[in-house]
N, C-alpha and C positions, 0 to 999 in steps of 0.2 A: 553583371548579365544575371538576369534571372533565369534559375537552373531550370530543363525542361522534365519532364518527369512522363514514364509511360502511362498510358490511359487509363490504364486499371492499377494504379499505383494508389495506395491509402497512408493518412497517417495515425501511426500509433504512439501517443502520450506515455511514460513509464516512470514516475516520478520514485525516487533513491535505484537512480539506472547505473549511477556510477561507483558501485561496489554491490559486492553478494549476488542475490538472488536476485536482485534487478539488471544487473548488469549482466549475470549472465541471459537474463531471460531476454536483453536487448540482445546480445550473439546469437541468440539460437533465431530471433525475429528475421534478424538480418542476415541471415545465413540458408536462411529459409528459400527456395525456389518456388513455391507455390504463386505469391505474387509479390510486385514491387513493396517495398516497404518504405514511408519514409517515417523514421525513426526520432520522435522528439525527446531530449531528456532532459527536464527542467535540474538545475543546477544551482547551486548558492556561488558555487568558487568556479567563474571560465576559466582559466586556468587547468583547474581540475576537469571540466568538461572537455577540453579541448585535447588532454591528454588522453580520454577515453576513446574521443572519438579515432586518435593517430591507432590507439593499440586495434578496435577492429575493424578498422578499416579494411584492410589483408583479409580479413574474412568473410565483408559483405556480397553477396549475390548481387550479378549485374544488375541493375537498374536499383537497386536499397539505395538509401541514401542516408543519413545521421547527422543532426544538428544538434546544438546546446543551446537551451533557452533560458533566462534566468528566472528564478523561482525560490522564494523560503519559503514554507511552510508556517513557518513561526512568526509570520505577518501576514494579515489577510490582505493590507495595502499589496504587496507583493503578490499574492494570491492573485486578487481581482486584477492588476497589469499584467501579468501574463497571461489571464486569461479572455482579457481584452486586446491582447496582442496575437493570441493564438485566434481568436475569429475572426479578426481581419485578414489575416495572412490566407485561411481557409476562405472565406468571403471571396473575395477579392480575386483566388485561383492563384496565389503566391506558392502555398502547398497546397496538396492532395487534400480532399475531405475528411474528416478524421471519422474515424473507424471503430477505436478502438481508445480507450483510456484506463489504463491499470494505475489503480491509486496503491504504490507496493513500499512509499520510505515510511518509516517509522524510528521514534527511539525510547532506548530504555534509560532512564535516568536513575541515578545511584539516589542517598540517603537527603540529600539535600535540596528542599523546595527551590527550582527554577521557573520562570515563568515568559512566555511568550512576549512579543513587541505588545501584543493587545491587551495584557496583561491576566491571560489565560494558564492554570499551571502547565509544563511544555508538554508533558506525556499525551494528556486529553487534548492539549493544543493541536499537538503536531499531527499525531497520530488519527484524530478524528475530527475535528472541527477545521482545520486547513484543508482536509481530504473535500469536507462535507461542504466548505465555499466554492471548492476549484469544480467538484463535481457540477451544482445546481450554477455555477457561471458559464458552466460549456454544455448543458443540457442542450441551448436549441442550436446547437451546430453536429450536437449527436445525432443525426437521423436515420432513422431503420434504412439497412441493416447498421445496426452499432452495438457496442459491447463495453460494460464497467465491471471491471473484475476489483476487489477490494480485498489485499492480502489481510487476514486476520493469525491466529494462530492456535494453535489445539491449548494454549495454557489456559486460553478462555474457559476450559472444561475442567471444573475441580475433580470430575469424575476420575481424571486421568492421571492426578498424583504429581503430575511432571513442574510443578510450579504452587508457589502462594497461589491460592483460587481470590477470582474477583470478590470486591466489596461492592455494589453497586451501591450509587447514591445516584439524587437526583444528578439532570445536568448540569444547573449551575452550581451546584454543591462540587462536584468534581470537576470543572472547571475553575473553582478555588481552591483544588487541591483536597478537598475533603471527602475521604473515601465514606462509606457503609458503615454500619454501628461494627460487622464483624474484621475490622482491622482495626479494633479500638486499640489495640496491644500489638500491633506491628509497629514494627520500630527500625532504621536503617536502613539496609539494602533491601528488606521482607517489604518496607511497606514502597519501595522503588519499584518491586518486581509485581505488589498490587496495586499501583500502578497500571503498569504496563499492561498485566490480564485483565485489569477491567477496560482498558482501550482497546486490546483487544475482542473483547465481550460486545463493546460499545461500536465497533468494527461491524460485524454480524448482524447488531439490531439497525444498523444504517440501511447493509444491503438488502436485508427480508424490506423495510419498509421504504427503500427506493423501487425497489421490480415492483410493487404494490403500484407504486407511480408510474411507471415508465408506459408509454406509449406501444403500442404492438412492435415488433422488430427491434427493439431496442432492449437490450437484454442487462440484470446485473445479478453475477454472483462473486459467493466470498472464499477466497483460499485459503488452504494453511499450507504451510511448506513444508510442515515438520521440522526437526530441530537441524537446524543447520549452523556446523561451529564455523569459528575463525571467520565471522562475516565484520561489518563495521558496526552494527545495534549497541553493541553496546560500550560505544567511545566515548561518553558521559561519564562513567562506572572508575570508582580508585583505581589508579595505577597499578595495585595487586591484582584486582579482579578483570583486570581487561589482560593482563601479561598472562593469568590461566586460560584466559578464555580465548585468546588467538596462539598461544606457545604451547600449551599443557593439553590441553579436551580434543583438539584435532590429533594430536598423536595418539589417544586412546582409545577414539571412536569407537572399535571391534566390541571395547571393556563395556562402555557406555550402552552400546547398541545392547548387550547380554545380562547387564543388568539394572538398565532405566526403562526405555522403550527402543522398538528395533527401527521405529521409525526417526531414523538420524541421516541427512541425507548430506551428501556435496551441494557446495552451490550450483552446480552446475547441474543436477539431477535435479531439483528442486525449479530450478529459471528454466530449463528445460518445460518442465510441466506451465508452469505461469505461462508462457509466452505460448502454450497452447492452449490453455484456455481461452487466451484472448485472441485466441487468432483461428482456432481450424474452424473450419466450414461446416462438422457436423453439430458442431454447439449453437449454432444460428437459432435455434429458438428453446434454448435451456436458458432459465432464468429461477431467480430467488432459491438457490442453491447453495451449498458448500462442499465441499471438493478437500478432501485429503490427498494432494496430489492432483492424481488424475480420476479420482475415485470419489463418482457424489458419495456421503453420507450424511447421518444425522448428525448436526450440532447437539451440544451440551442442550439438557431439557431449559434449562432458565433462559436459554438464547430464543427460544420460540414464545415469550411474554411479551403477546401483543402490545397491551398498552405500555409497557416500558418501551418500546418500541416506537411505539407512539410520540408517547412524552417527550422522548429524546431528540425526535423530531421537531416536535414544537418548541421546545427550549433551544436548540440547537438555531433554529430560524432566528429566534429571539435574541441571544446570545451574540449571534453574526451579524444580523442586521439584514440576513437574506430575506428575499420575496417569493414570499412562497409560488 
């Protein structure tokens, strides 16, 4: 039997919602009593999705609901199938209208070059191209008021010296796994980290270019969660690096805040900020901004290169077959 939703219920889609800040964001939205939310978690693993549903059920506010739908951002066919299904369900009234799309999922690969089902380098393919296709496929049902939030990272900003700097190249080269000339000597894990920081710069270029294209009342903003320890982001790293990331670094957060950056947060803290950015009524007219947690700040100087952003958009259309 079809579920009956309250009249003011809205749907929010959160990619990467089964762990880390995505899971925490989903929990924060479901616990909110501002309005009923139907939270859709795109998942690759149905069993894991059901586990998340069971975990969050106890803290869900009255009227709000949660479900998992199949999506693999490393397969553009899967992305399009998800978007087609979600569109059908919203247009037939099976679920409430889509109010927010949170592009939060991301991967950070190790030293080995890996590829998506479509032949793209995995970091760029998942972190940028998969979300590029998802957003464009869902734009027809994102009617005002609605918002899009894209999770980036302060690793995109070389001035902060938190990670190996981005090494920008054109999108077609990045899709082949070829970074810009500044990464010519990068090897091993450093190469993987530079692919990641470059993909996070792509997220910001994409957000700014998207904001310039959206109709009035539909917004797009980028989000920096800060450094969040113990998440599933580094699941593709070598075993020793994963062990350190999951079991050592979370125990010395106090030291990392002192010697590295104070911008280190728990998943609950950053997830709460992400949920706020996606749902807060006071942000309804805010677009084309970069938020460090709950604070709008300037992103890196490099990220305001409009030509790069427009070239990325054009090349992404060509790479993915999306129609403008």
